[in-house]
C-alpha positions in Angstrom: 119.2 89.0 111.3 116.7 87.6 109.6 116.6 86.3 106.0 113.8 88.8 105.4 116.2 91.6 106.5 118.8 90.9 104.6 116.9 90.2 101.3 115.3 94.0 102.1 118.4 95.1 102.8 119.9 94.2 99.5 117.1 95.1 97.6 117.4 98.2 98.7 121.3 98.6 97.9 120.4 97.7 94.2 117.8 100.1 93.8 119.6 102.9 95.2 122.5 101.8 92.8 119.8 101.7 90.2 118.5 105.5 91.4 122.3 106.2 91.3 122.4 105.4 87.7 119.2 107.0 86.6 120.6 110.2 87.6 123.5 109.8 85.3 120.9 109.0 82.4 118.4 111.1 82.9 120.6 114.2 81.3 121.4 111.9 78.9 118.2 110.7 77.4 116.9 113.8 77.1 119.2 115.6 75.2 122.3 113.0 74.0 119.9 109.8 73.5 117.8 111.0 71.2 120.3 112.7 68.6 121.4 109.2 68.5 120.6 106.7 65.0 118.9 103.1 66.6 118.5 99.9 65.6 115.1 99.0 64.7 114.3 97.0 67.6 115.4 99.7 69.7 112.8 99.7 73.5 110.7 102.7 74.0 112.4 104.8 76.8 109.6 104.1 79.3 110.5 100.4 79.3 113.6 100.8 80.4 112.6 101.9 84.2 110.4 99.4 84.8 112.5 96.8 83.3 115.3 97.9 85.3 113.6 98.1 88.4 112.5 94.5 88.4 115.7 93.2 87.9 117.1 95.2 90.4 114.6 94.0 93.2 115.2 90.3 91.9 118.9 91.1 91.9 118.4 92.0 95.7 116.3 89.2 96.8 118.5 86.7 95.1 121.8 88.3 97.3 119.5 88.4 99.9 118.8 84.9 99.3 122.9 84.0 99.1 123.4 86.2 102.3 121.3 84.1 104.4 123.4 81.3 104.0 126.7 82.9 105.7 126.4 81.0 108.5 125.8 77.3 106.6 128.9 77.7 104.0 130.8 81.3 104.9 133.2 81.1 102.6 131.4 79.7 99.6 128.9 82.9 100.4 131.3 85.6 101.2 133.3 84.7 97.6 129.5 84.9 96.1 129.0 88.4 97.7 132.1 90.0 96.3 131.7 88.9 92.7 127.8 89.8 93.0 129.1 93.4 94.3 132.0 93.8 91.9 129.3 92.6 88.9 126.8 95.6 90.4 129.3 98.3 90.5 130.0 96.9 86.9 126.4 97.6 86.2 126.7 101.3 87.6 129.2 102.0 85.6 128.2 101.2 82.5 125.5 104.4 82.8 128.0 106.3 83.5 130.8 105.4 80.7 127.7 105.2 77.6 125.0 108.2 78.7 127.5 110.3 80.8 130.3 110.0 78.8 128.8 109.5 75.7 131.3 106.8 74.8 129.1 103.7 73.7 132.3 101.8 72.0 133.5 101.7 76.0 130.3 100.8 77.5 130.5 97.8 74.8 133.4 96.6 75.5 132.3 97.2 79.6 128.9 95.5 79.0 130.6 92.4 78.0 132.7 92.3 81.0 129.4 92.9 82.9 127.9 89.6 81.4 130.4 87.9 82.2 130.3 88.7 85.9 126.8 87.9 86.1 127.1 84.7 84.2 130.1 84.0 87.1 127.8 85.3 89.8 125.0 82.8 88.6 127.8 79.7 88.9 129.0 80.9 92.3 125.1 81.1 93.6 124.1 78.1 92.3 126.0 75.5 94.5 124.8 77.6 97.3 121.4 78.6 96.5 120.2 77.4 93.2 116.8 80.1 93.2 119.0 82.4 94.1 121.0 81.9 90.6 117.6 81.0 88.5 116.5 84.7 89.8 119.5 86.3 88.0 118.1 84.7 84.5 115.9 87.7 83.4 119.0 90.2 84.5 121.6 88.0 82.3 118.4 87.7 79.4 117.8 91.7 79.5 122.2 92.5 79.9 122.8 90.1 76.5 119.3 92.3 74.5 121.3 95.6 76.1 124.6 94.5 74.6 123.3 93.9 70.9 121.3 97.3 71.8 124.6 98.7 73.0 126.6 97.1 69.8 124.1 98.3 67.0 123.8 102.0 68.6 127.8 101.9 68.5 127.5 100.4 64.7 124.9 102.9 63.5 126.8 105.8 65.3 130.1 105.3 64.5 
């Protein structure tokens, strides 16, 4: 399988995770989320979909690059893809906790774990392919912002 095909497969997987998260999120945005007090730096709702779409594409490209190195360093690549898969599961779980269960505190605890797993993913990707690691920088920056936003929403509404 070519590198391009591997990248396309992982971009589709990441976008599918994002789509699933969006389904959980959608109804709560129109009902529960609008009732919450939010900090002054809360972005408009329309910004989240294009931001996450871009991030999921970058994540898929990054993981696809790593997958394409399987023949060169199979042990490192397998470990890296497992770490990536775990952080992707945590990514999806956050939407369920925050929007599905409407529990900002539990979501805050979980997003801190997600941040650590993103950092670990970047760390295990770097020796395999430094570009793949760098492609995750916007993701960790956005999740850093999302963590602050989540914490602020929890604090303002506790």
